[in-house]
C-alpha positions in Angstrom: 65.0 100.4 131.6 66.4 101.3 127.9 66.9 98.3 125.9 71.0 97.9 124.7 70.2 99.5 121.3 67.6 102.6 122.7 70.7 103.4 124.7 72.8 104.5 121.7 72.5 107.8 119.9 75.5 108.4 118.3 76.8 105.0 117.3 75.4 101.8 115.9 74.6 98.8 118.2 75.1 95.9 115.8 76.3 93.2 118.1 73.2 90.3 117.2 73.2 87.5 120.2 72.0 85.0 118.2 74.6 85.2 115.5 77.1 85.8 118.4 75.6 82.5 120.2 76.1 80.6 117.1 80.1 81.0 116.9 79.9 79.3 120.3 83.3 79.7 122.8 85.7 80.4 119.5 87.1 83.5 120.6 88.7 84.2 117.5 85.7 83.7 115.6 83.8 86.3 117.9 86.6 88.9 118.0 86.4 89.0 114.4 82.2 89.4 114.7 83.3 91.9 116.7 85.8 93.8 114.4 83.3 93.6 111.8 80.4 95.6 112.9 82.6 97.9 114.5 84.1 98.7 111.3 80.6 98.7 110.1 80.0 102.4 111.5 82.5 104.8 109.6 82.2 107.0 112.9 83.7 104.4 114.8 86.6 103.9 112.4 87.2 103.9 108.9 88.7 101.9 105.9 91.9 100.5 107.1 91.9 102.1 110.5 91.9 101.2 113.9 93.3 98.0 115.1 91.3 95.0 117.2 92.8 92.0 119.3 92.0 88.8 121.5 94.0 86.9 123.5 93.7 82.9 123.7 94.9 79.9 125.1 96.6 77.2 122.8 98.9 74.2 123.0 102.4 75.2 122.0 103.2 72.9 118.9 106.8 72.0 119.9 106.2 71.7 124.3 102.4 70.7 123.8 102.3 73.0 126.8 99.6 75.7 127.3 100.9 79.1 125.9 98.6 82.9 125.3 98.2 83.3 122.1 97.7 87.3 120.8 95.5 86.9 117.8 95.5 90.5 115.7 94.8 92.4 112.7 97.8 92.1 110.4 99.3 94.9 108.5 97.2 96.7 105.8 93.9 95.2 107.2 90.7 96.7 107.2 88.6 95.4 110.5 85.4 95.7 108.6 86.1 93.0 106.1 88.5 91.1 108.7 88.8 87.4 108.5 91.0 85.1 109.9 93.2 85.2 106.3 94.0 88.4 107.5 94.9 88.4 111.4 98.4 87.5 112.6 99.0 85.3 115.8 102.0 85.5 117.8 103.2 84.3 121.2 102.3 86.9 124.0 104.9 85.8 126.4 107.7 86.0 123.5 106.3 89.7 122.2 106.7 91.0 125.8 110.2 89.7 125.9 111.2 92.0 123.2 111.4 94.6 126.5 114.6 92.9 127.0 116.6 94.2 123.5 114.9 97.1 123.1 117.0 100.1 122.8 114.6 103.3 123.1 112.9 105.0 120.0 115.8 104.8 117.5 115.2 101.3 118.1 111.7 101.1 116.5 112.1 100.0 113.1 114.2 97.2 114.0 111.6 96.4 116.4 109.0 95.5 113.7 111.3 93.0 112.2 111.2 91.3 115.4 107.9 90.4 115.8 108.1 88.0 113.2 110.4 86.2 115.9 107.2 85.9 117.9 104.7 84.2 115.5 102.8 81.4 116.4 100.4 80.8 113.7 102.6 80.3 110.6 99.7 81.6 108.3 100.3 84.6 109.5 99.8 88.2 108.1 102.4 90.3 108.5 102.0 91.8 112.1 101.6 95.5 112.3 103.4 98.5 114.2 100.3 98.4 116.3 101.6 94.9 117.6 103.1 96.0 120.8 100.3 98.2 121.8 98.1 95.5 122.2 100.4 93.0 123.4 101.8 94.6 126.5 98.2 94.9 127.9 96.8 92.3 129.5 93.5 92.6 128.3 91.7 89.4 126.8 89.7 91.1 124.2 91.1 95.0 123.1 89.9 97.9 120.8 92.2 100.4 119.5 89.8 103.1 117.2 89.5 106.1 115.5 86.0 107.2 116.0 85.2 111.0 115.2 84.0 111.9 118.7 87.4 110.4 120.8 89.6 112.2 118.3 87.6 115.6 118.7 88.8 114.6 122.3 92.2 113.7 121.4 93.0 116.6 118.9 91.2 119.4 121.5 93.4 121.7 122.9 93.7 120.6 126.7 93.0 117.1 125.5 94.0 115.4 129.0 91.7 118.2 130.9 89.1 117.4 128.5 89.6 113.7 129.1 89.2 114.1 132.6 86.0 116.5 132.3 84.1 113.3 130.1 85.1 110.4 132.0 86.9 111.3 135.2 89.2 109.0 136.6 87.8 105.9 134.7 89.9 106.9 131.0 93.8 107.3 130.9 95.4 109.7 128.7 98.9 109.5 126.8 100.6 112.3 124.8 101.3 112.1 121.1 103.9 110.2 119.9 104.3 107.6 117.0 102.5 104.7 117.1 105.3 101.9 118.0 106.7 99.6 120.8 107.7 102.4 123.0 104.1 103.6 122.3 103.0 100.6 123.8 105.2 100.9 127.1 103.7 104.3 127.5 99.9 102.5 127.9 101.7 99.4 130.0 102.8 102.4 132.1 99.6 104.3 132.2 97.3 101.5 132.7 99.7 100.1 135.6 99.6 103.8 137.2 95.8 104.0 136.6 94.5 100.5 137.6 91.2 100.0 137.3 90.6 102.6 134.0 88.2 101.0 131.3 90.7 102.8 128.3 93.0 105.3 127.2 92.8 108.6 124.7 95.7 108.6 123.4 96.3 112.4 122.4 95.4 113.1 118.2 95.3 109.5 118.0 92.6 107.7 118.8 91.2 105.5 121.6 92.0 102.1 123.4 89.5 100.2 125.6 89.0 96.3 126.5 87.3 93.9 128.2 87.4 90.1 129.1 85.0 89.0 126.4 84.1 90.3 123.2 80.9 91.6 124.3 82.0 93.4 127.1 84.9 94.9 125.0 82.1 96.0 122.3 80.2 97.4 125.0 82.8 99.3 126.7 83.9 100.6 123.3 80.4 102.1 122.1 79.7 103.4 125.7 83.0 105.3 125.8 82.2 106.8 122.4 78.6 107.7 123.3 79.7 109.8 126.1 82.3 111.6 124.0 79.5 112.2 121.3 77.0 113.4 124.1 79.4 115.8 125.5 80.2 117.6 122.1 76.6 118.0 120.8 76.0 119.6 124.6 79.3 122.3 123.9 77.9 122.3 120.3 74.5 123.6 121.8 75.5 125.6 124.1 77.9 127.2 121.3 75.3 127.8 118.9 77.0 127.7 115.8 79.8 125.4 114.2 82.7 126.7 112.2 81.8 130.0 113.2 78.7 130.2 111.4 77.9 130.2 107.1 79.9 132.0 105.0 78.4 131.3 101.7 75.4 129.5 100.4 75.2 126.0 98.9 74.2 126.1 95.7 70.9 124.0 95.0 71.9 120.2 94.9 71.0 119.8 90.7 73.6 122.5 90.0 76.2 121.3 92.3 75.8 118.2 90.1 75.8 119.9 87.2 78.9 122.1 88.4 81.0 119.1 89.7 80.4 117.3 86.5 81.7 120.0 84.7 84.6 120.7 86.5 86.0 117.3 87.3 87.7 116.3 84.2 89.4 119.6 84.7 90.5 118.8 88.3 91.1 115.7 87.2 93.7 116.4 84.4 95.2 119.1 86.5 95.7 116.2 89.7 97.4 114.2 86.9 100.2 116.0 86.1 102.6 113.1 87.5 100.0 109.8 87.9 96.8 109.5 86.1 94.2 109.4 88.8 90.4 108.4 89.3 87.7 110.9 90.9 85.1 110.9 94.0 82.7 113.8 94.7 80.6 114.0 97.5 78.3 117.3 98.6 76.7 115.7 102.3 75.4 118.1 104.4 78.8 117.6 106.8 80.9 118.6 104.0 78.8 121.6 103.1 78.5 122.8 106.6 82.6 123.0 106.7 83.2 124.2 102.9 80.8 126.8 103.1 81.6 128.0 106.3 83.7 131.2 108.0 86.1 129.1 109.7 87.3 127.2 106.6 90.3 129.5 105.6 91.6 129.2 109.3 90.8 125.4 109.4 91.9 123.8 106.0 95.3 124.7 106.4 96.0 123.1 109.8 95.9 119.6 108.1 94.6 116.5 109.8 95.4 115.6 113.1 95.0 111.5 113.1 97.8 109.6 111.2 95.1 107.7 109.4 93.5 110.6 108.1 96.4 112.3 107.0 98.2 109.3 105.3 95.0 108.8 102.7 94.3 112.8 102.2 97.7 115.0 102.5 98.5 116.8 105.0 96.2 120.0 103.8 93.3 119.9 101.3 93.4 122.7 98.5 90.5 125.3 98.6 89.5 126.4 95.4 89.0 130.4 94.9 86.1 129.9 92.0 82.9 131.4 92.9 80.2 128.8 93.2 78.1 130.5 90.5 81.0 131.3 88.3 80.6 130.0 84.2 82.6 127.0 84.0 81.6 126.6 80.2 84.7 128.2 78.9 87.3 125.6 79.9 90.5 127.6 78.6 89.4 130.6 81.2 88.8 127.9 84.3 92.0 126.5 83.9 93.5 129.9 83.7 92.7 130.4 87.4 93.3 126.7 88.2 96.9 126.3 87.2 98.2 128.9 89.5 96.5 127.4 92.3 97.8 123.4 91.8 101.2 125.3 91.0 101.1 126.9 94.3 100.3 123.8 96.1 102.7 121.2 94.4 105.3 124.2 95.5 103.9 124.2 99.1 104.4 120.3 99.3 107.4 120.6 98.1 108.7 123.1 100.5 107.3 121.2 103.4 109.0 118.0 102.1 112.4 119.7 102.0 111.9 121.8 105.5 111.5 118.1 107.0 112.8 115.4 105.0 115.4 113.3 107.0 119.0 112.1 105.3 117.3 108.7 104.9 113.6 109.8 103.9 112.0 108.3 100.5 112.2 110.5 97.2 109.5 112.9 97.7 105.9 111.7 96.4 102.8 112.6 94.3 102.8 116.5 94.9 99.5 117.2 93.9 96.4 117.3 96.1 94.3 114.5 97.0 91.2 116.5 98.8 90.0 119.7 96.6 87.5 121.8 98.1 84.9 124.0 96.3 82.6 126.4 98.6 79.2 126.0 97.8 79.9 123.2 95.6 81.3 120.0 97.2 84.5 118.0 97.9 86.3 116.7 95.3 89.5 113.5 95.9 91.3 112.5 93.8 94.0 108.8 93.7 94.9 105.9 92.4 92.0 104.2 91.9 88.5 104.3 93.4 88.7 102.7 96.5 91.9 104.9 98.1 89.5 107.8 96.4 86.3 107.1 98.2 88.3 105.9 101.1 90.6 109.5 101.0 86.9 111.5 100.8 85.4 109.1 103.9 88.6 110.2 105.9 88.6 113.6 105.7 84.8 113.8 106.2 86.0 112.0 109.6 88.5 114.8 109.9 86.1 117.4 109.4 83.9 115.9 112.2 86.3 116.2 114.0 87.3 119.8 113.7 83.8 120.1 114.3 84.0 118.4 118.0 87.2 119.6 118.9 86.3 123.3 117.7 83.1 122.8 119.9 85.0 121.3 123.0 88.1 124.1 123.1 89.7 124.8 120.1 91.3 122.2 117.4 94.5 121.3 117.2 96.7 119.4 114.5 100.1 117.2 114.7 103.3 119.8 114.5 104.5 119.1 110.6 107.3 117.4 111.8 105.5 114.8 113.3 103.0 114.6 110.8 106.2 114.6 108.2 108.0 112.0 109.8 105.0 109.2 110.0 104.0 110.3 106.2 107.6 109.5 105.1 108.4 106.8 107.7 110.0 103.8 106.2 108.1 101.4 107.4 105.5 103.7 105.2 107.3 103.3 102.3 108.2 99.6 102.4 104.3 99.1 102.4 103.8 101.1 99.8 106.2 99.1 98.3 104.8 95.8 98.6 102.0 96.9 97.1 100.9 94.9 94.2 101.6 96.0 90.4 98.6 97.8 88.8 96.9 96.5 86.4 97.5 97.7 82.3 93.9 99.7 82.7 94.2 100.9 86.2 93.7 104.2 86.5 91.5 104.6 83.4 87.7 105.1 83.2 86.1 103.5 80.0 82.3 104.3 79.0 80.8 101.1 77.1 77.4 101.7 75.5 75.0 98.8 74.8 76.6 97.3 77.8 73.4 95.6 79.1 74.4 91.8 77.2 76.3 90.5 74.6 79.1 91.7 72.9 79.0 95.2 74.8 78.7 93.3 78.2 81.5 91.7 77.2 83.9 94.8 76.6 83.0 96.0 79.8 84.2 92.8 81.7 87.2 92.5 79.8 88.2 96.4 80.4 87.3 96.1 84.5 89.4 92.7 84.5 92.3 94.6 83.4 91.6 97.5 85.8 89.7 100.1 84.5 86.5 101.4 86.1 83.9 100.9 83.7 80.5 103.1 82.8 77.8 100.4 81.2 75.0 102.2 79.2 72.3 100.7 77.5 68.3 101.7 77.4 67.9 98.8 78.9 67.7 99.5 82.9 67.0 96.2 83.8 70.1 94.4 82.0 72.1 97.1 83.3 71.4 96.7 86.8 72.0 92.9 86.0 75.0 93.4 84.5 76.7 95.9 87.0 75.6 93.7 90.3 78.4 91.4 88.5 81.7 93.6 89.6 83.2 94.5 92.9 82.6 97.7 94.4 84.4 101.0 93.2 85.0 99.1 89.7 81.4 100.0 87.8 78.5 102.7 87.5 75.5 102.3 84.8 73.8 104.7 83.2 70.5 104.2 80.9 71.5 106.4 77.8 69.6 106.2 74.1 72.8 107.2 71.5 70.1 108.6 69.6 69.6 111.4 71.6 72.3 113.8 72.5 71.0 114.9 75.7 71.2 111.2 76.8 74.6 111.2 76.1 75.8 114.0 77.6 73.7 112.8 80.8 76.1 109.2 80.7 79.0 111.7 80.3 78.2 113.2 83.3 77.6 109.8 85.1 81.0 108.7 84.2 82.4 112.5 85.7 81.0 112.6 88.9 81.4 109.2 89.9 85.1 108.4 88.6 86.4 111.8 87.3 86.4 111.7 83.7 86.7 109.7 80.6 89.3 107.5 79.3 88.2 105.1 76.9 84.4 105.3 74.8 83.5 102.1 73.3 80.5 102.2 71.2 79.1 98.7 71.0 75.4 99.8 71.1 73.8 98.3 67.8 70.8 96.7 65.8 70.8 94.7 62.5 68.4 94.6 59.8 68.3 92.3 57.2 66.2 93.3 54.0 66.2 92.9 50.4 66.2 96.9 48.9 62.6 96.6 48.2 62.0 95.9 51.7 63.9 98.4 53.4 62.1 101.2 55.0 62.6 104.8 55.5 62.5 104.2 59.1 64.8 101.2 59.0 67.6 103.2 57.4 66.6 106.5 59.8 67.0 103.8 62.8 70.3 102.2 61.6 71.7 105.5 60.2 70.5 107.1 64.1 71.9 104.5 66.5 75.2 103.3 64.5 76.5 106.7 62.8 74.9 109.6 64.4 75.4 108.0 67.8 79.0 107.5 67.1 79.3 111.1 66.1 77.6 112.6 69.1 79.4 110.2 71.9 82.7 111.3 70.0 81.9 114.9 69.9 81.2 115.0 73.3 84.2 112.3 74.3 86.7 114.8 72.8 85.3 117.5 74.9 85.8 115.9 78.0 89.4 114.4 76.7 90.4 117.9 76.1 89.8 119.2 79.3 91.8 116.2 80.9 94.6 116.8 78.3 95.8 113.1 78.9 94.5 111.9 75.6 92.3 109.3 75.1 90.8 105.8 72.9 87.7 105.8 71.0 87.1 102.4 69.8 84.0 102.1 67.3 82.6 98.3 66.7 81.3 98.2 63.8 81.4 95.0 61.4 83.0 92.6 58.6 79.8 93.8 56.8 80.7 98.0 56.1 84.0 96.0 54.2 82.1 93.1 52.3 79.5 93.8 50.2 76.9 90.8 50.9 73.1 90.3 49.8 69.9 91.9 51.6 72.2 94.3 53.8 72.1 97.9 52.2 71.1 100.0 55.2 73.1 98.2 58.3 76.0 97.5 55.4 76.2 101.4 54.5 76.0 102.6 58.7 78.6 100.2 59.1 80.6 101.9 56.0 80.1 105.0 57.6 80.8 103.9 61.3 84.8 102.7 59.9 85.3 106.1 58.0 84.3 108.3 60.8 87.0 106.5 62.7 89.6 107.2 60.8 88.5 111.0 60.1 88.6 111.1 63.8 91.5 109.5 64.0 93.3 112.4 61.3 91.7 115.1 63.3 92.3 114.4 66.9 96.0 112.8 67.2 97.4 116.0 68.1 95.5 115.3 71.1 96.4 111.8 71.8 92.6 110.7 71.3 93.4 107.6 69.3 90.6 106.3 67.2 90.2 102.6 66.3 87.8 100.0 65.0 87.3 96.7 66.1 85.5 94.6 63.0 83.5 91.5 64.5 81.7 89.1 62.5 79.6 86.2 62.9 79.1 86.6 66.5 75.9 84.5 67.6 76.8 83.4 70.6 75.9 85.5 73.1 75.0 88.5 70.9 71.8 90.7 71.8 71.3 91.4 67.5 70.7 87.7 66.6 67.6 87.2 69.0 65.1 89.4 66.8 64.7 89.3 62.9 68.2 89.6 62.2 69.0 86.0 62.3 65.9 85.1 60.4 67.1 87.6 57.6 70.7 86.2 57.4 69.5 82.7 57.1 66.9 83.4 54.7 70.0 85.0 52.5 72.0 82.3 52.6 69.2 80.0 52.6 69.5 77.7 55.7 67.8 77.3 58.8 68.6 79.9 62.1 69.9 76.8 63.5 72.5 76.3 61.2 74.2 79.7 61.3 76.5 79.3 64.0 78.1 76.4 61.9 77.8 78.1 58.7 79.6 81.3 60.0 82.4 79.2 61.8 83.1 77.3 58.5 83.2 80.2 56.1 86.4 81.9 58.0 89.7 80.3 57.4 90.6 79.3 60.7 87.4 77.6 60.9 86.4 79.3 64.5 83.2 80.1 66.0 83.7 84.0 67.1 82.4 84.7 70.5 81.8 88.2 72.8 84.9 88.0 74.5 86.9 88.0 71.7 85.8 91.1 70.2 86.8 92.1 74.2 90.0 90.9 73.3 90.1 93.2 70.1 89.1 96.0 72.1 91.6 95.8 74.8 94.1 95.3 72.2 93.8 98.4 70.9 93.3 100.4 74.0 95.8 98.2 76.7 98.3 97.3 74.3 98.7 98.6 70.9 99.1 102.1 72.4 100.8 103.7 69.7 98.0 102.9 66.4 95.8 104.8 65.6 93.5 105.0 62.5 92.9 100.9 62.6 90.9 98.4 61.9 91.0 95.4 63.4 89.1 92.4 62.4 87.9 89.6 64.8 86.5 87.5 62.0 88.6 83.9 62.2 90.0 85.5 58.6 87.4 86.6 56.1 89.5 86.7 52.7 87.4 89.4 51.5 87.3 91.6 54.7 90.9 92.1 54.5 92.0 95.8 54.8 95.0 95.3 53.2 
């Protein structure tokens, strides 16, 4: 007999008996465990999709009587990361009593407010629209999922007939309707008319399954999904091809990535005509099979079927009319081809809104595409932050899998446009959007920081990320970069090894920023080194190294950044981390001081040249950053101590005493100076901000 794990080919069996046993008889804990492992398999449900619940017997705090309480994922939650704080606890009887006051489909929005009168747990998350779908069913544990295979069945022509073909009379089927109280009544009716069924397929929507225990519910869900998956794969083998076969061939992997990196900033600029966006790219086998197919032109305009899909991906993607082998180096020529396509898409979205809006519909939202398809290359997505755009990308991959399965079974069908519009512009959905927290100052921006493996560079990256930016850390020390990037949450940061003395290395770093996030808005040149020697001891090698890292590196970084920023057409910021030494003449400092002065004047020259592009160039001058600064780990500290006739240990106090505020300067202080330039002083360019505690001889005016 096969083991449990061997039984499944198309889903991941993740239930661990030892972990479950450690939770004992705590049904809520077991429900959360089941939710998390279901959410870990993107073929079962994606981020924020689906819902899970359990029912337990609790003591009523007012009567001390035993009452049934339903625990369910709250509004806006994600089952893969669900915790007790993200669920709602409601009296089941009170929820069912709402049937007595329900006034029909026109009453749906009012019912959501009445869920609050059913709250048992005062620490509950706001109940979701799916609450009655679970509450009106009698089972102890319930899963509502959006598996690719099940939505393929649900979105197939003759879905009810296909459901019977796969599961016989063991599964119910309910036609599409918008989630709400009435859909809960329809599920209850379906169960009453088909006692003994193991689940229900929701037309164009998803799956409901259940069990008396959390494990039984989990296994039931996996078995139902497995049966659908096996059925679809059998049909695909019988058909012999998917999506009508391949129309074009993909470029080789490296060429695809190069094309994507070239195109990303242009797409980002066009998608940001109303609000700045962050990008994501994928060229997985699943995506390439679809976007290179003969059926792409037929299927893409149909849009997605599952509400969870199109709420995140928009009703349909934009398919680019660019040849995969086309030369993208001429930005003007490429943009001349792309702009009409975007204008056509925006107008199409406006027409969709105008044709389907209701009297009380919210105002039209950003009309730019979320999903963009480049046949032969890959798929792009653009949204307000990295998590949202990544999840949108993943949801469209789910939609591709749905189309693949539905086409294999019979024929793919999408929701009628009016139904889709009513979901997208539902007042409850709008209310959810309005409850979103205010965005941080640097949200929607991408920053690349050199020398970010530690010290000042890492502090700058930390500050920019804290204020909402996506950050790309670069350095020559990969071990430092790996350690540094591990301190950020998912979807916040990336890293790449970059030697700023090499133009090709800088180009690769910018390519990484474009592929990861769509482009770059902020560049901070913090990479540096310090050599302190008398002129007679300063070698040509010393001089060249300082010039290459500090000056030539800044030139190359700025030149390549400007090319990307101009592609985007969104302006930008370039920040040079120079030094007080570029303004003040000190002993034993000819190589370093000259390089820093060159950085400062280059920044002024760039500011004068790039103002018309809304690219602001400013300089932050640190001084005496000893604690936490990488350059003080080497010979520089000894050289400066010798120049001032003190010991290395005396340097921090020496530097603090010599500034007007008598303050020690930390890397975080320099980071604050950078943030002031990019996040607050938005009408400042060509400026120098001294972060040195006040050095009178370094005053610029």
